[in-house]
Each structure stands twice: as structure tokens, then as C-alpha cells.
N, C-alpha and C positions, 0 to 999 in steps of 0.2 A: 479460639477460632473454631467454627463449626466443623465437625469431622467430615472428611470426604467420604462419599458413599462408594464402597468397593463393589465394582461389577464382578461378574463371574470370573473365576480364576482361569487363566490360560497362559500359554507361553508363546512368545515371539522370538525367533532365533536370529540373533545378530550375526551377520556374516559379511566379510569384506569381499565384494564381488561374488564369485560362485565357490568360495572356499568351503571345504567340507567341515572344518572345525567350527563349532558354534557355541555360543554362550547364551543360556536362557535369561531372559529378562522377565521377572514376575511382576504381577500387579502389586504385591506387597513391597518389593524392592523399590518400584517406581513411586508408590505412595509415600514411603518413608523419605525418599529424596525430594519429592515434591513438597512435602510438609516442611522440610528444612528451608527450602527456598521461600515458601509462602510466609513462614514465620520471620525470616530475615527481612522480607519486604514490608510486612506489617510493623515490625519493630522499627524499621527505618522511617516509615511514614509517620508513625506516632511520636518518634523522638526527634527526628532531624528535619522533617519537612518544614520549610520556612513559615508556612501559615499557621503552624501550631505554636509558634513562639509568642510569648506575651507581647501585646501591643501591636502585633502585626494586623493589618487591615483584614476585614472579613472577606472581601472580594479580592480579585487579582490586583487591583490598583486602588483600593479604597471604595470602589463602586460595587454595586450589587447585581449587575447585569448577568454575570456568569458565576454567581456565588456558589451554585451547586457543583460546578466543575472543579472548584478549588477546595470546597469545604466538605461536601458529602463523602468523598473518598477518605478524607482525614477522619471524619466521624466514624466511618466503618473501621478504620485501623485503631483509633482510640478505644472504641468499645470492644473490639475483638481481642486486643492484647490485655486489656484491664477493664473488664466489664463493670467492676465495682469501684473503680478508682474515682474518688471524689473530685479530683482536679480535672480529669478527663470529662467526667459527667458535667461539671460546671461549664467547661468550654462549650460543650455541645448544647446545653440548655440555654446559655446566654445567646448563642448565635441563632438557635432555632426560633427564639422569640422575635428576632429581626426578620428571619427568612419566611416565617409563616404567612406574612401578608404581602410577599413580593411575587412578581410574575414568574411563571414557570415556562421554560422552553428548552428544547433538546438537551443541552448540557445540564440544565437544572432538573429536568424531568427524570433522567435515567438513573441518577444516583440515589434518589429518595426511596424507590420501592425496596431496595435491599435493606435499608434502615427500617422501614415500616414493617417488613416481614421478618427480619432477623431479630429485631428488638421491639416486639409489639407492646411489651409492658414498660418500656423505658419512658419516664415522664416527659422527656424532651419531645417525643413524637406522639405519645398518647394524648397529651394535653393540647397538641396542635393539629391532630390528625384531620379533624373535620375542616378546619380552615385551609389546610394544605390541599385537600380534595376540592374544595370550592375554587381555589386558584386555578386548578386544572380545568374545571368545568367553565370557568368564566372567560377563558382566553378564546377569542374568536378570530384573531388575525392569522397570517400564514404560519405562525409558530404554534398554533394550537396542536394539541396532542393527536386529534382524530384525523384531520386532513392536512397534516404538516407537509410543508414543502421545503426544499433545500437539497444539498448534496446527499449522497447515499447515507453517510453516517448520521446526518441530521434526521433523516426519515427513520432509520433503524432505531435510533435512540428514542424518538418520539412515539412511534406506533407500537413498539413492543411494550413500552412503559404504559401507554394508554390502556392496554388490555389489563394490566395488573391494577391500575387505579380503578378501573371499572369493576374488576373482580372484588376488590376490597370494599368499594362503595356499595355494591350489590349485597355483600354479606353483612355489613354493619350499619349502613345508612340508607337502606332502600327507600325509606319514607322521605328522605331528603333528596336523593338522586333517583328519581322515579324512572329515568331512562337508562340506568346503569346496566341492566340486563341486555338492553338493545345495543348499548355501546360495546359490551363484551362480544356479542354476535358479530357486530360490524368489524371489530378489530381481529377477531378470529378469522374472518373471511380474508382480511389482508394478510395475516400471518401464514395461513395455509397456502394462499396463492403465491406470495413472495418466496416462501421457503421452497416450494416445489419448483418454481421457475429457476431458482439458482442452479438446480441440478440439470437444467437444460441449457442455460446461457452462461453460467458463472456470474460473478458479481461485477458491477460497474466500476466501483472504486477499489480496484484490485491492488493487492500488495502494498497498500499505502503505509509507508514507514511512519507517517505522522498520525493518520486517522484510523488505523486498523483496529485498535482496541475499542475505539468509539463505535465502530461497526458491530462489535462483538458483545459488549457488556450488556446491552438490552436483551440479547438472546440468552445470556447466562442467567439473567433475572427470570426470564420465562422458564428456563429449564429447572430452576430451583423452586419457583413459587407458583407457577400455573397449576391449577388443580384439574384442568381438562387434559385427559391423556393424549388426545390428538395434538393439542397445542404443545405439550411437553415433548412429544416425539418430534414434532416439526422443529422445535428449538434444538433438540439433540442433533438432528440431521444437519442443520445449518452450522452448528458449532463444529461438528466433525468435518464439514466441508472446509471451513476456515482453518481448522487445525491442520488438515492435510495440505492445503495450499501454503500455509505459513511454514510448515515443516519442510516442504520441497524447496522453498526459497530462502530458508534461514541459514545463517552462518555467523557465529560469534557476535551476536548483538547487532546484526544488520540484515536487511532484506536484499537478496540478490535479484538480478534481472530488472526489467523495466518496472517503473513505479508510477502510478497515476498521480499520486500526491505525496512526493517525498523530498521536496525542496529543502536543501540545507542539511539533510541527514547524511553527512559525509564521514561520520565516524561512529563507532559502536555506541549504542545506548543514547541516541539522540531523538527518539520518537517513541510513541506508544507501542508500536509493533514490537520493538526490541525487548522491552521489559516483559510483555506478555509472552512472547516466544521463549525468552529465557526461563520464565516461570514454568512454562509447560515442558520445555525441552532441554534446559540447562545450556551447555556450550557457551561459556563466557570466555573472552580473551584475557580476562584479568581476574585475580582473586577478589571476591566480593565479601564485604563485611557490612554490618548495619551502619557504620559510620562513614563508609566510602561508596555507598550504593549509587549516589548521585555522581556519575562519572561523565555525564554529558551536559548539554545546555538546556535540556527540556525536562526538568524534573516534574513539571506540571503534568507531562504525559506519563511519567513513571507511576504516579499515584493511581491512575485508572486501573491498574492491574490488581488493586485490592479486591475488586469484584471477583476476579478469577481465584484469588488467594482464599476467599471465603466461600467459594462455590463448591457444590457437590460434583460438578462436571470435571471429567478428566478426558484428555484426548485418547483416541485408540492407541494401544501400545505399538501397533504397526506404524503409526504416524510418528511416535517417539523415535523409533528405529530409523525411519525415513529422515527425520531431522538430523540424526547423527551421521547421515550419509553412509550407512552400513549396508545398503542394498547395492546392486550392481552399479559400478561406476568405472570409468566415465560413462555418462549417459546423456542423451539428447532428448529434450521434451518440446513438444509443440502444443499450442493452445490458442484459445480465442476468448474475447471478452465483449460484452454488450456495452451500450451506452449507460449513463448513470441510472436511468430508470429501467434497467434490464431490457431495454429495447433501443435500437434493433439488435438482434443477436449477431454475434460474429463480426461486430464492427471493427474490432482491433485484434490483430494477430500477435502472438508472442512466441519467442523461442528462448529456451534456457538450456545451458550446457552445464552439467555437474562434473567438474574435473576433480582430480585427486586433492588439490590444494586450493581450489577456487570455484566460484560460480560466475559464469558469463552469460548474460541474457540481454535481449532487445525486444522492443515493442514496435509494431508497424502501425502508425497512427494516421488515419485520414484527417485528423484534426489539423487546422491550418497553422496554428502558432500565432495568429493575429490577436486573438482575444485573451482576456485575463484568465479565462477558464483553463488556459494551457500552462500558466506560469509555474505550476508545481509538477509538471510532467518531467520525469526522468526517462528519456527514451532508451538508454542502454546503460549498463552498469557492470563493472567487474568488481567482485569482492574477493580479495586474496587473503587467505588465512594467515595467522601468526601463531607463534608459541605464546603460551600464557605468561603473563608477568605484570608487575605494577604499571599502571598508566598505559596499558597496551590497548590497541584498537585494531580490528581487522582493517585491511587497507582498501581504500576506495579509489576506483578509476572510472571516469565517465567522460561524456563529450558535451560540448556547448554549441550554441548557434553563432550568429554573426556578431554578438557582443564582444567587445575587447576585454581581455583579462585585466587591462589597465584601467577600465572603467571603475571609478570609485563606488558607483552604485550597483555594481555587479554583485549578485548574491549567491555565490556558491557553485556556479558552473552547471546548473541544472535546467535553465530555461530553454525551451524549444524555440527554434526559429522557423519561419515558413519554408526555408530552403535547405533543410537537412534531410537526408534519406539514409537508410541503413540496410545493411546486409549482414546476416550472422549465420554461421554454420559451425557447430562444434567449438573449437578453440580459436576461430578466426572471426573477427568483426571488421567490417568495412564501413567507414563513415564518409558519406558523399555530401558535398556542399557546393552549391552554385548560385550565387546571387545574380539575378538577371539584370541587365542594364536598365530595364524599365521598372525596377522595384519601387521607385518613388511613385510612379503613376499607378501601380497596382495598389499601393497603400492608400492613395487618394480614393480609388474606386471602393476599397474596403471601408474607408471612413464613411462614405455616403451610405453604404449598406448598413453599417453599424448604427448610424443616426436613425435610419428607418426602423431598425430592430428595436432600439430604445423606445421609440414611440409606440410601436405595435405591442411591445411587452407591457408598457405602462397602461395602455388602453385596456387590455384584457385583464391585467392584474387588478386594476381598480374596480372592475366589475365583480370579480370573485372575492376580493378582500377590500371592500371600500373603506374600512376603518384602519387599515394598516398604513398609517401615514409615514411611519419610519421607513418602511421598505420603498414606498413610492418616492420619498425624498432622497433616497440613496439608491438610485437606479443601478442595478448590478451589471449592466452591459458596458464593459470597458475594453479599450484597446490596450495591448501591451506597449510599453515604451521600448522601441528597438532602434538601434543604429543601423540604418540600411545604406550607409555610405561605404562600407568596406566588405569585400568578399573575403571572409576569414573563416577558418575552421580550426578548432582547438580540441585538445584532450586535456582533462584536468586530473590531477592526482591530489588526494587529500594529503596534506603535509604531516603525515603520521608515520612513524616507524622508518624502516630502512628504505631509502630510495637513492639509487646511484645509477649512473648511465655512462655509456660510451658510444661513439659513432664509428661505424666500420662499414665501408662500401655504401655510404649514404643511407645506412640503416641505423636507426636509434635503438640501441639495446638498453633495456631498463631492468634493473634488478630490484625486486621487492623481497620481502623476507622469505617467502616460500615459493615464489614464482618468478619467471623471467618473461619479458615481453620483447618482441621484435616489432618495431614500428617503422613503416615505410610511408613516405609521402606519395600520393597519387600522381603528383606532377612529374613531368619528364625532366624538369629542371629543379630538382629538390634543392632548397637553399643550403648553403654550406653551414649556416649557423643554426641548423636544425638541432635543437637541444632543449633541455628542461629550463624553464625560467621560473624564478621564485616568486611567490606571493606570500601574504601573511599566513593564510590558512591553506592555500592551494599552490601547487606547482603546475605550470602549463607548458604544453607543446603546441605551437601555433604555426600555421602556414597561411599565406594570403596571396591573392592575385587580383588582376583587374576583373571587373564584373563580366560575367558571361563565360568564365573559365571554370571547369570542374576541378575542385580541389578536395582534399581530405586525406584519409589515412587507411592503411591496412594494418591491423594489429593481430599478431599471432601470440597466443599465451601458452606457456608450458609450466608444468609442475617441476620443481627442481629434482624431485626423486626420479624423474625419467631420463636424466642426463648425468654424465660423470661430473661435470662442473660447468661454469659459465662459458669458458672457452669452447668446450665441446658443443654447447648449445649454439653459440655464435657461428662456429664453423659449419655446423650442419644447416643452419638457416641460410648462410651464404651459399653453400654448395647445393642444397637440395630444394629449397623453396624459390619461387620465382614470381615476380610481378611483371605482367605484360601490360604496359600502359601506352602502347603505340597509337591507340585510338582514343586516348583520353580527351584530346582537343577536338578531333573531327567528329567523333560519334558519341562522346561522353560515356565510353565503356572501358572497363579494365577486366583483366582476369588474373587470378592468383592461384598458384599451385602451392599447397601447404606442405609442411613436413610429413603430415600423415598421408599424403598422396591425393588429397581431394582437390579437384579443380573447381574453383568458384568464379563464375562469370557474372559481373555486375554492370547494370546499365542505369544511369540516372534518367528518370522520367520527368522531363520538364512540362510535358503536356498532361493535363488531368483535371481533377476537381478536388474540392475539399469540403469539410464540414467543421462544426464547432462543438465542443462539449455542451451537452444540453441537460439541464435539470430544472430548477425553478425559474430560470430566466428564459423559458420558452414562452410562446404565445399560442393562441388558437383555442384555448379553453376559457370559459367565462364563469364557471362555477367551481367551487372546491371539489376535488376528486379524491376518493379513497385510493384508487389505483392510478397513479400517474404513469403514462406511457407515451411513446412517440411512434406514430401519431396516436391521439390528436395533438399532443404537444408538438410544436414545430418551431422552426427558425427560418431565416430568410433563404431564398434560393440563391446559392452562391455561384460565382462565375465558373465557367468551364472553358478550358483551352490552354494555350501556351502560357507557361509561367505559374500554373496552378497545380502541377503535379506534386504528389506527396509520397508516393510509394515507389521505391526502386523496383526494377525487374531483374531477377537473377536466376541462374541455373547452378545446380550442384552436380558435378559429374555428368553433365549433359541433360539433366532432368530439371524442368521448370519448377520453381517453387511458386505455386499459384496462390497469391494472396486474395484472389477473388472467389475462390472455392470455399466450401463449408469446412471448417476445421472443428474438431471437438473442443470442449472446454480445456481438457488436458489429455495428452496421449504420450506415453513414454514407457520405459521398461518396468517401472514400479507403480505408476499412477495412471489411471484412466478415469475421466469424468465426462459425462455427456449423455443425452437422451434419457435423463432421469436416473442415471446410475453412477455410483462411485465405487471404484475397486482399487484396493491396495494389494500388491502382489510382490513376490520375490522369486525369480527363477521360474515363473509360470505358475507358482502355487499361490492361490488367493488366500490372503491373511485376514482381510476385512472388507466388507462390502455393504453398501446401502442401495436399496432399490426403492426409488421414489417415483415409480411410474404409475402408481395408484394414488388414492387420496391420502394415505398415511404411509410414511416411510417404514421399510422393513430392514432390520440390521442383522448382519451375519458375521460372526467371528469364525 
């Protein structure tokens, strides 16, 4: 494994809250621990990853469309743990003979640069290098490297890789690729613009439990292999941004808070985010060995972290401390995120509360829930920590829309509906749901608009990519399949670890391993059978009512260490917290007084407007563009008025939480990001900072 580059020595002091005692964490200590995890990961991928077994197909299912996604990380591991191993080399050489003549697009583009640059003398790549570069140059459709379209991870994988292919071609094959130098300049322009804008708007595909590593690995390649100092520093800044964001949201192999694309990641280590965060920050809920590293369902996502395992990049030590939650806590954070193409800024607002034993966070989306672009959105999430042990997972709690938990096609409790709204402050979350009586007619109206959207998209896409027959034949504009016949609101618990419950004074008290929850129904007539119901992988709490009635839940979370025992917590909730729901039917409002003394007033907003996630299925542009943005990329004009509200209105202790105002990318006790700057601090002392207000970022320890 290539040795990690050690940056200048400094100390970051670990402290719980504002305690005076501190333990120094050195670069050397972190590097040793990181290398242990990196070697464990590389050993596992090289020995136990299924695609390394004899006779296993080269692609995910015997096909070669995503061959790079499944094989290039394997090659990195095979050659890193045993660079001279004849069997490993034979596997790589045999498969590279097949891959050399195959198309390249995002997943296939991003893995190859690390192989070409790390192992330039290896026969498997040296003998195929020119052909591999030709495949990159030949692709002209929307999956080309230079003007690639797609979700944020697709763009990041493609365009960061494009720079490195152009750099290699310019150095070694300038007479063949006469435009390589121009391609480098073109991609540098994108790199510098995109990286700087992240420090103003944040990223669009935020906190994605599934895709986060895919957003990052291309920047790791740039950091390690770009020879232009400005490009390398831009990559460094982007990586630090992601590291800080991941550290803030990370707990025991899971991502806390709202998640733009995290469907089905309901237990530890079931997405690319988890393995990369563990590699950078440790904090696993179970002992890991090379033979048991695959503890979730998504081991294809696990292998992407071999890029980080073989990279010279290390996150700032202050981010490592942040991930360990050793700064001031409990702590409340506020933030905002743009659309997929980093515009418009501040489109989505976020809140995150870091408790002693849990993370609770929510996202406030103007997205409608109608389109398929919504179906991986996790609007809110509670991650409750556990003690480490075999087969352990952090515990997951979230909410669902109008789909019934009994629906056999229901996939994990994460889909948004058009009629859910949220309120979150500190350890209290309020889920509001109200299916209108005219939901069916609203869906018909949206159907008409989606039909027009499909046509407008196809018309403009055909003009800018006339040879992309596959994309034209598979129009990406789709409606979600939703059951709009039942006004239903549910909370789901991953069926992992300790979950027990008791009902007292019409309050459902739930005990997890390290936290307690008090759950109230918003309804004035809470049902007597208000309880946990079992599912195969999930447990559900569900309430329902006729259309037009506001239903939902108030959830208050507590760390067990704050109370004597469960009985003490229950009695204090009953005695000192209060739900006022007298206006829930007439004015669709409630108020809640928490144990901490905070008064939260929440009002469901049925009148409003919505939008849809927008990336490559926008229209309004007829030529391929280096910098996609909205505008000029656009979508239909959606209806405005009754039944189209998406964002609740609420006050905390009499003060309005204004979702229409400008929020920073992040703001809280230990992290602030926005206006081109990132700052990590503890108790007012700045530990690490990036200033990207000029053309090239400046780093300060």
C-alpha cells in the first residue's frame, strides 16, 4: 500500500464538552490507526470480495456495463496487498484484456486513473493504456467524460477523471490526442469553479449513505495524481469539506440526519458512506476482522473505499475529533443545501442535534414527493448508539409517508410522500401528515404536467445528444407509485438490537439500547392500540384517520445517562412535558413543551408550492454544457395553492424559524461553513480553517 503522506505535526485536544482534562491526538497515532484499518479493508477486498473468486463473472451480473465499478477497486486491492503475486496479476491481466475495448462512463471512468497512476509499469495497464484512453475520447453521448450529465456523483466521477485522462494523454500521447492540453484546461475550469462553489452552497447530493464515496473518490484521485498545484489544492479543499460534513453526521457505521439518497440504509455498514467514514474516523459498533468486514447488504459499496485506503489524503485531525463527538455536546446545528447542480443555493434547509448517545436530524424539502427523483430521500433520521459487540448495529428510527407498512412492495420506510411535513428542534421531532380529500385529482394534475415534462426533456436532450439512443429510449421522468387512499403516518424502527415499549397515559415509551423515546400521537383521540407492530426488517408505529385530518407524532428523545432509570424518564415526561393539540382539527396546529423547557409551536401548511429534484432530466438547454446549472436547466411550472404546501411553519420559544431566509451551509458550536470559508473550532478556539474566497484555497491549522 502506498504510504500516506504525513502533513506537519500538530496536536488536537480531545475533550468532552468543556472539560479541562485533555488527551492529545497526534498525526503519528492517527496514521498508525488509519493504516491498520486500511490494511484490513484491502485484505478483505482481495481475499473475500465475491468478484475475486474463480469463475465469478467479470461484471456485476455477467454483463460489462458497470465492469469498472466492481473490478477496478478489486484490482487496486489485489495489487496493493501483493504487487508481485502471480495469481493476482493473472486475474487483472485477463480481465483488462476484456475491458480495454469496452465503453467507459462514470463508474468505469473513476476507478481506472488510480490504477494507471499507481501501477504505471504493470503490464495489465501499460499494454492497454492507449486503447483505454481512446475509449474515453470516443464517447460522445451524455456519459462522456467532458460534458457528463447525471446525478452529482456521476458528474464528480466523470469530470475529475477526465482531467487525469487528459493529463496522461498530454504527457505520453500528445501526437495521438492533439487536444489533450485543451481538455486539461477545460476540466481545470470545471474543477476550480465547482470546488469553490461548494464552499458557498454546499453539495447537492448531501450526506448520501449510498453514494457519498462515489462523490469523493474522483477528488481523491485528483489530490494524489494531479500535477497542477491549483487543481491539487482544490481537490484538497473539497475532500476536507466532505470529511467535515461526514464527521459531523457520522455515528457507528451510519449517517445521521436527513439524507438525500439513503434508501434502505437502515443498519450499520450498508452504504458507501459508512465504510469510508469508518476508514477515516473508526467508530464501529462491532469488532471487525478481514473475514467479517462485510456486515451489511452492500458490499459492492464497501469496495469503493480502497481509493481512500491507498490515498495520501488524510482528513484534518480536528474532523477526526468531531467524528468522535468529543467537542461540545449536546449541540444543535443548522444548515442549507442547493439543488443537484449546486443551484439554486439554500434550496433545502437542515437541522441536526448531536446528543450524548444519538444523532437526530431533519431536512426541509420543497421537493414534491411525486417524482422518482424523491424516492431515496430520507427526510429525518434518529441514529441511536450501541455498545460494541458481535453482529451489532447502531439503531435506526425514521418516518414514512402514506404507504402502508403492510405493502409488500414497501422498501424500507424511507420514501417521501407529498403530504409529510417536519419540525425539529434539539431532541424533539414532530412529524405532520395530512392527506387532502382531493389527493386523487391532484395526482391527475401532476400526471398531465409530468407527461409534458417527458416530452420537453426528450426534445432538448435529443438536440444536445442525438446519438444517445439508450437515454432517449429510457426517459428518466417517472412518477412514484403511491397509495393515496389512506391518510396514514408511521414511524419505523430498524429491527436491530433492543427495542421494547410500554404505553402510559396514551404515550408510547420506547426503550433502545442507549436512548429512550416518548412518542405521542397528534390526534386528540389517540388510538388505544398505539403500539409497535412487527415487520420482517422493520417495526412500525402507525396512526391513521380520514382524509383532511392532521395526524402524526411528537417524538422526544433522551440519552439514558441523563436519567436514573426508565421509570424516572417516564414520570418526568408525564409530569413536565405537555402536548397541546386542541387546535389540531380546526387550525392544524399543535404546541409541545419539552422536558428541557422549550416550547415548540408547529402549524401544517397545506397552501404552498413545490419543485422537483433537478439534474440531467431538466430541459431548456440544447447543447452539451461544461457547467450545468439551473437556470438555464429548468423543469415545468408547478401548481401553487391549496394542497401543495411542503414546509411546516413553526416557532421555538416564540421565535419564528424562517425557512425562507438565507441559512449558512453549516452553523453550530464546532462547525461553520459558508461564504467561501470553513472553520472547525472548539470552545471558541479555531482548530482548522479553509478560506476559499479567492481563486485558490488557503488552509490554516
